[in-house]
C-alpha positions as CSV (number, residue, x, y, z in Angstrom):
1,M,18.3,19.2,-35.5
2,A,20.0,20.6,-32.4
3,A,22.1,23.8,-32.5
4,D,25.3,21.9,-32.6
5,G,24.2,20.0,-35.7
6,T,23.4,16.7,-34.0
7,R,20.0,15.1,-34.3
8,N,17.6,15.6,-31.4
9,P,16.6,12.3,-29.8
10,P,13.2,11.1,-31.0
11,E,10.3,12.2,-28.7
12,V,8.8,9.4,-26.8
13,R,5.0,9.6,-26.8
14,P,3.1,9.0,-23.6
15,A,2.3,5.4,-22.9
16,R,-1.4,4.3,-23.2
17,I,-1.9,2.5,-19.9
18,E,-5.0,0.6,-18.8
19,V,-5.3,0.0,-15.0
20,F,-7.6,-2.7,-13.6
21,G,-8.2,-1.7,-9.9
22,F,-10.1,-3.4,-7.1
23,D,-11.4,-0.1,-5.7
24,V,-11.3,3.3,-7.4
25,S,-11.5,5.1,-4.1
26,E,-8.7,3.2,-2.3
27,I,-5.7,5.4,-1.6
28,S,-3.0,3.2,-3.1
29,T,-5.0,3.0,-6.4
30,I,-5.4,6.8,-6.5
31,R,-1.7,7.2,-5.7
32,R,-0.6,4.9,-8.4
33,I,-2.8,6.3,-11.2
34,R,-2.0,9.9,-10.3
35,A,1.7,9.1,-10.4
36,M,1.4,7.7,-13.9
37,V,-0.6,10.7,-15.0
38,A,1.9,13.1,-13.4
39,A,4.6,11.4,-15.5
40,G,2.6,12.4,-18.6
41,H,1.0,9.1,-19.6
42,D,-2.5,8.5,-21.0
43,V,-4.0,6.5,-18.1
44,R,-7.5,5.0,-18.0
45,S,-9.0,2.5,-15.6
46,F,-11.5,-0.2,-15.1
47,T,-12.4,-0.4,-11.4
48,M,-14.6,-1.8,-8.7
49,R,-15.9,0.2,-5.8
50,R,-16.0,-1.3,-2.2
51,Q,-18.0,1.4,-0.5
52,N,-15.9,1.3,2.7
53,M,-13.7,4.4,2.1
54,N,-13.7,7.7,0.3
55,Q,-17.2,7.1,-0.8
56,D,-17.6,10.6,-2.4
57,F,-14.4,10.3,-4.4
58,E,-14.7,10.6,-8.2
59,P,-11.6,10.0,-10.3
60,E,-10.3,12.9,-12.4
61,W,-9.0,10.5,-15.0
62,P,-11.2,8.5,-17.4
63,N,-12.6,5.5,-15.5
64,T,-15.1,2.7,-16.3
65,H,-17.0,1.5,-13.3
66,L,-17.4,-2.3,-13.3
67,Y,-19.3,-3.3,-10.1
68,N,-19.7,-2.6,-6.4
69,T,-18.2,-5.3,-4.2
70,K,-17.3,-6.0,-0.6
71,D,-14.3,-7.2,1.4
72,E,-14.0,-10.9,2.3
73,N,-17.2,-11.8,0.4
74,L,-15.8,-14.4,-1.9
75,L,-19.1,-15.4,-3.5
76,L,-19.9,-11.8,-4.4
77,R,-16.4,-11.3,-5.7
78,A,-16.7,-14.4,-7.9
79,G,-19.9,-13.0,-9.3
80,V,-18.5,-9.5,-10.1
81,V,-15.4,-11.0,-11.7
82,A,-17.6,-13.0,-14.1
83,G,-19.9,-10.0,-14.7
84,S,-16.9,-7.8,-15.3
85,V,-15.5,-10.1,-17.9
86,L,-18.7,-9.9,-19.8
87,K,-18.7,-6.1,-19.6
88,M,-15.2,-6.1,-21.2
89,A,-16.5,-7.3,-24.5
90,G,-17.6,-3.7,-25.2
91,H,-14.0,-2.4,-24.8
92,R,-12.0,-4.5,-27.1
93,D,-10.7,-1.7,-29.4
94,R,-9.6,0.2,-26.3
95,L,-7.6,-2.7,-25.0
96,R,-6.0,-3.5,-28.4
97,R,-4.7,0.1,-28.6
98,A,-3.1,0.0,-25.1
99,D,0.7,-0.1,-24.6
100,M,0.4,-2.0,-21.4
101,I,-2.2,-3.2,-18.8
102,F,-1.7,-3.1,-15.0
103,A,-3.8,-5.3,-12.9
104,R,-3.9,-4.6,-9.2
105,N,-4.6,-7.8,-7.2
106,M,-5.6,-11.3,-8.3
107,D,-9.3,-10.6,-9.0
108,M,-8.4,-7.8,-11.4
109,L,-5.7,-9.9,-12.9
110,A,-8.3,-12.6,-13.8
111,I,-10.5,-9.9,-15.4
112,A,-7.7,-8.3,-17.2
113,Q,-6.4,-11.5,-18.6
114,A,-9.8,-12.6,-19.8
115,A,-10.4,-9.1,-21.3
116,R,-7.1,-9.2,-23.1
117,T,-8.0,-12.6,-24.6
118,I,-11.5,-11.5,-25.6
119,A,-10.1,-8.4,-27.2
120,G,-7.4,-10.2,-29.2
121,A,-4.9,-8.1,-27.4
122,G,-2.3,-10.7,-26.6
123,H,0.4,-8.4,-27.9
124,V,-0.3,-5.9,-25.0
125,P,2.0,-6.6,-22.0
126,L,0.1,-7.5,-18.8
127,I,1.7,-6.4,-15.5
128,Y,0.5,-7.9,-12.2
129,E,0.9,-5.4,-9.4
130,C,0.6,-7.4,-6.1
131,L,-0.3,-5.2,-3.2
132,D,-0.8,-7.9,-0.5
133,I,-0.7,-11.7,-0.4
134,N,-4.2,-12.7,0.7
135,G,-4.1,-15.1,3.6
136,S,-6.4,-17.5,1.6
137,L,-3.5,-18.0,-0.9
138,C,-1.2,-19.3,1.9
139,G,-3.6,-22.0,3.4
140,D,-2.8,-25.7,3.4
141,G,-6.3,-26.8,2.7
142,A,-8.2,-27.3,-0.6
143,K,-9.2,-23.7,-0.9
144,G,-5.6,-22.5,-0.6
145,R,-4.3,-25.0,-3.1
146,A,-7.1,-24.1,-5.6
147,M,-6.4,-20.4,-5.2
148,R,-2.7,-20.8,-5.7
149,A,-3.3,-23.0,-8.8
150,A,-5.5,-20.3,-10.2
151,E,-2.9,-17.6,-9.6
152,R,-0.1,-19.8,-11.1
153,A,-2.2,-20.1,-14.3
154,L,-2.6,-16.4,-14.4
155,L,1.1,-15.8,-13.6
156,A,2.0,-17.8,-16.7
157,K,0.4,-15.1,-18.9
158,V,1.9,-12.0,-17.3
159,Q,5.0,-10.2,-18.5
160,L,6.0,-8.6,-15.2
161,V,5.2,-8.8,-11.5
162,V,5.4,-5.6,-9.5
163,V,5.6,-5.9,-5.7
164,S,5.8,-3.4,-2.8
165,S,8.1,-5.5,-0.7
166,P,11.0,-7.8,-1.8
167,S,9.7,-10.4,0.7
168,F,6.7,-11.0,-1.5
169,I,9.1,-12.5,-4.1
170,S,11.6,-14.2,-1.7
171,E,8.9,-15.7,0.6
172,Y,5.9,-16.3,-1.7
173,F,6.2,-16.0,-5.4
174,G,9.5,-17.8,-5.6
175,P,9.2,-20.7,-3.1
176,M,5.4,-21.1,-3.0
177,Q,4.4,-20.3,-6.6
178,G,7.6,-21.3,-8.5
179,Y,7.7,-17.9,-10.2
180,D,11.1,-17.1,-11.6
181,G,10.1,-14.4,-14.2
182,P,10.9,-10.7,-14.2
183,W,9.8,-8.5,-11.3
184,A,10.1,-5.0,-10.1
185,L,9.8,-3.2,-6.8
186,W,7.5,-0.2,-6.2
187,E,7.6,0.5,-2.5
188,N,4.5,2.1,-0.8
189,K,6.2,5.5,-0.6
190,L,4.3,8.7,-0.9
191,A,3.2,9.1,-4.5
192,A,5.4,10.6,-7.2
193,G,3.9,13.8,-8.5
194,A,1.4,14.1,-5.7
195,A,0.5,17.6,-4.4
196,L,2.0,17.0,-0.9
197,P,1.6,19.5,1.9
198,P,4.7,21.4,3.0
199,R,7.0,19.0,4.7
200,P,7.8,19.9,8.4
201,R,11.3,21.0,9.0
202,L,11.5,21.0,12.8
203,R,10.2,18.4,15.2
204,A,8.3,20.0,18.1
205,P,10.1,20.0,21.5
206,A,9.3,17.3,24.0
207,G,6.2,18.1,26.1
208,D,5.2,17.1,29.6
209,G,1.9,15.5,28.7
210,P,1.2,11.9,27.9
211,L,3.2,10.1,25.2
212,R,1.2,10.2,22.0
213,L,1.2,6.9,20.2
214,G,-0.4,6.9,16.8
215,W,-2.0,4.2,14.7
216,V,-2.7,5.6,11.2
217,G,-4.0,4.3,7.9
218,T,-6.1,1.2,7.2
219,I,-7.3,0.1,10.6
220,R,-8.0,-3.6,10.2
221,C,-5.6,-5.5,12.6
222,A,-7.3,-7.1,15.6
223,P,-4.0,-8.1,17.4
224,S,-2.8,-4.5,17.1
225,L,-6.0,-3.1,18.6
226,K,-5.7,-5.6,21.5
227,L,-2.1,-4.7,22.0
228,L,-2.6,-1.0,22.0
229,A,-5.6,-1.4,24.3
230,E,-3.5,-3.4,26.8
231,V,-0.8,-0.7,26.8
232,A,-3.4,2.0,27.2
233,D,-4.8,0.1,30.3
234,R,-1.4,-0.4,31.8
235,M,0.0,3.1,31.2
236,G,-3.1,5.0,32.0
237,D,-2.7,8.8,31.7
238,R,0.9,8.4,30.7
239,V,-0.1,7.5,27.2
240,Q,-2.6,8.7,24.6
241,V,-3.4,6.4,21.7
242,E,-4.4,8.5,18.6
243,I,-6.1,6.5,15.8
244,H,-6.7,8.0,12.4
245,G,-8.0,6.2,9.3
246,V,-10.6,3.9,7.9
247,V,-11.8,1.0,10.1
248,H,-12.5,-2.4,8.5
249,R,-15.3,-3.4,10.8
250,H,-15.6,-6.8,9.4
251,T,-12.2,-7.6,11.0
252,L,-12.8,-5.3,14.1
253,P,-16.4,-5.8,15.2
254,D,-15.6,-4.6,18.7
255,F,-13.6,-1.5,17.7
256,D,-16.1,1.1,19.0
257,A,-16.5,-0.7,22.3
258,V,-12.7,-0.9,22.8
259,I,-12.3,2.8,22.2
260,D,-15.3,3.9,24.2
261,A,-14.1,2.0,27.2
262,R,-10.7,3.9,27.3
263,P,-10.5,7.7,27.7
264,N,-6.8,7.5,26.6
265,M,-7.7,6.0,23.2
266,T,-9.2,8.4,20.6
267,F,-10.5,7.6,17.1
268,H,-10.4,10.6,14.9
269,G,-11.9,9.0,11.8
270,P,-10.9,9.1,8.1
271,Y,-8.6,11.9,7.0
272,E,-7.7,13.9,3.9
273,Y,-4.9,12.3,2.0
274,P,-2.2,13.5,1.6
275,G,-3.1,17.0,3.0
276,A,-3.6,15.9,6.6
277,L,-0.4,13.8,6.9
278,A,1.9,16.4,8.4
279,D,-0.7,17.4,11.0
280,I,-1.6,13.8,11.9
281,Y,2.0,12.6,12.4
282,G,3.0,15.9,13.9
283,G,0.4,15.2,16.6
284,C,2.1,11.8,17.5
285,D,5.4,11.2,19.3
286,A,5.7,7.7,17.6
287,V,3.5,5.5,15.5
288,W,2.6,1.8,15.7
289,A,3.7,0.6,12.2
290,Q,3.4,-3.2,12.5
291,D,0.7,-5.2,10.8
292,L,-0.1,-8.3,12.9
293,W,-3.3,-9.3,11.1
294,Q,-1.8,-12.2,9.0
295,R,1.3,-13.3,10.9
296,G,3.3,-16.0,9.3
297,N,2.6,-14.7,5.8
298,N,1.4,-11.3,4.5
299,S,1.9,-9.3,7.8
300,D,5.5,-10.6,8.0
301,W,6.3,-9.8,4.4
302,L,4.8,-6.4,3.7
303,L,6.2,-2.9,3.9
304,P,3.3,-0.6,4.9
305,N,2.9,2.9,3.6
306,R,2.7,4.3,7.1
307,I,6.5,3.8,7.6
308,Y,7.2,6.2,4.7
309,E,4.5,8.7,5.6
310,A,5.5,8.8,9.3
311,S,9.2,9.1,8.4
312,W,8.5,11.9,5.9
313,A,6.7,13.8,8.6
314,G,9.4,13.1,11.2
315,C,7.5,10.6,13.3
316,P,9.5,7.5,14.4
317,S,7.9,4.1,13.8
318,I,7.6,1.0,16.1
319,A,7.8,-2.4,14.5
320,V,8.4,-6.0,15.4
321,A,11.5,-8.2,14.8
322,G,11.3,-11.0,12.4
323,T,9.2,-9.1,9.9
324,E,10.1,-7.1,6.7
325,T,8.7,-4.0,8.4
326,G,10.9,-4.6,11.4
327,R,14.0,-5.1,9.3
328,R,13.4,-1.9,7.4
329,V,12.6,0.2,10.5
330,G,15.8,-1.2,12.2
331,S,18.2,-1.1,9.3
332,D,17.1,2.3,8.0
333,G,16.9,4.1,11.3
334,L,13.2,4.7,11.1
335,G,12.4,4.1,14.7
336,W,12.5,1.1,17.2
337,V,12.0,-2.6,16.9
338,L,10.4,-4.8,19.5
339,D,11.7,-8.3,20.1
340,D,8.1,-9.6,20.1
341,A,4.6,-8.4,19.6
342,S,3.6,-8.3,23.2
343,G,2.2,-5.7,25.6
344,D,5.3,-6.3,27.8
345,A,7.7,-5.4,25.0
346,L,5.8,-2.3,23.9
347,L,5.3,-1.1,27.4
348,A,9.0,-1.6,28.2
349,L,10.0,0.4,25.2
350,L,7.7,3.3,25.8
351,E,8.7,3.5,29.4
352,S,12.4,3.5,28.6
353,L,12.5,6.2,25.9
354,P,13.5,9.6,27.1
355,R,11.3,12.3,25.4
356,Q,14.4,14.1,24.1
357,E,15.5,10.8,22.3
358,I,12.1,10.5,20.6
359,V,12.3,14.1,19.4
360,A,15.9,13.6,18.2
361,R,14.9,10.5,16.3
362,G,12.1,12.4,14.6
363,Q,14.3,15.3,13.7
364,A,16.9,13.0,12.2
365,L,14.1,11.7,9.9
366,L,13.1,15.3,8.9
367,D,16.8,16.0,8.1
368,R,16.8,13.3,5.5
369,P,16.0,14.0,1.8
370,D,12.4,13.7,0.6
371,A,13.4,11.1,-1.9
372,D,14.0,8.6,0.9
373,F,10.2,8.5,1.5
374,V,8.6,9.9,-1.7
375,Q,8.5,7.8,-4.8
376,S,10.3,9.5,-7.7
377,Q,9.1,9.9,-11.3
378,A,12.2,7.9,-12.2
379,D,10.9,4.9,-10.2
380,I,7.7,5.0,-12.2
381,E,9.5,5.5,-15.6
382,E,11.9,2.7,-14.9
383,V,9.1,0.1,-14.9
384,I,7.2,1.7,-17.8
385,D,10.4,1.8,-19.8
386,R,11.2,-1.8,-19.1
387,V,7.7,-2.8,-20.3
388,R,8.1,-0.8,-23.5
389,A,11.6,-2.3,-24.1
390,G,10.3,-5.8,-23.8
391,I,11.0,-6.2,-20.1
392,A,14.7,-7.2,-20.1
393,A,15.7,-9.1,-17.0
């Protein structure tokens, strides 16, 4: 009873959340689970490990390792999905006690749905968190049709779809998959509850050296590498391309040769997340934010985490018109938008921008509230509350 005689509201216990993740060491998986834990929930996970990033990472939350797997190896992935389903038979009680299950990508959704059935846990809400639309799902051939049919069958069993970009719903799930069920938006902002480094407050004055153009995060886009190499060749010592992150060498087999051939392109390797973000983006005048890897589908629809990270650190982004990234960068004042993804367009922009304008744009980003670029606990709780309440539309 409160001091004024009214009843105290009932205390809401932490939700028991099971997360099925495609890679326990992948940054977005770590961000998501840490955000849920920071909100006070009891979070456990079933995860793969892909061995291409953060190989020494060990989760601080309870985690059950399923299998090691690899990118783009569909045969291996099919095998580990089947093997993981068999492993789940030993965790039936745990799943029945859960309040909700989050499955992050299609493979993990298949495992989670099978595990829920095996456990007799059909009463536990299943949430599909879609991080990307794999290009294989958009193909016109037999493989694409089969994968979409499999995903539609899985979608029929989920209670909620969570996406990181509204275009995933408007361009794919709605028109291509006929999904008209409930959905929610969790943008790829910096994580709620994360131990972020101190946010910079002042953008460094313009210097006289080369313009420093960054490419930060998951380095997997061959068209972007080609574009940045072209600009490096054409601008010479007037530009320095600074690359930070994890390289997906199955998509960029010539990455080292491209970098080694150009003294004005530097690869710094993986970095500590999120501790290194302020230093990395502080060392760039602007950042290349556009994904060109899967034009016509996923690359045109996604909102990458780098636009939020860069903006939080006061570094303007460069994107391409006709994409969701370009629309956000343009409408939200996050940087500049090219008419097309060409060396001519990027070169013209970089050569036309006064250094003082670049600094002023970065400072305008630093002057904005953290909440513009950092996910709030309220964002997390809104979705969890919807699930607990039966997911009202």
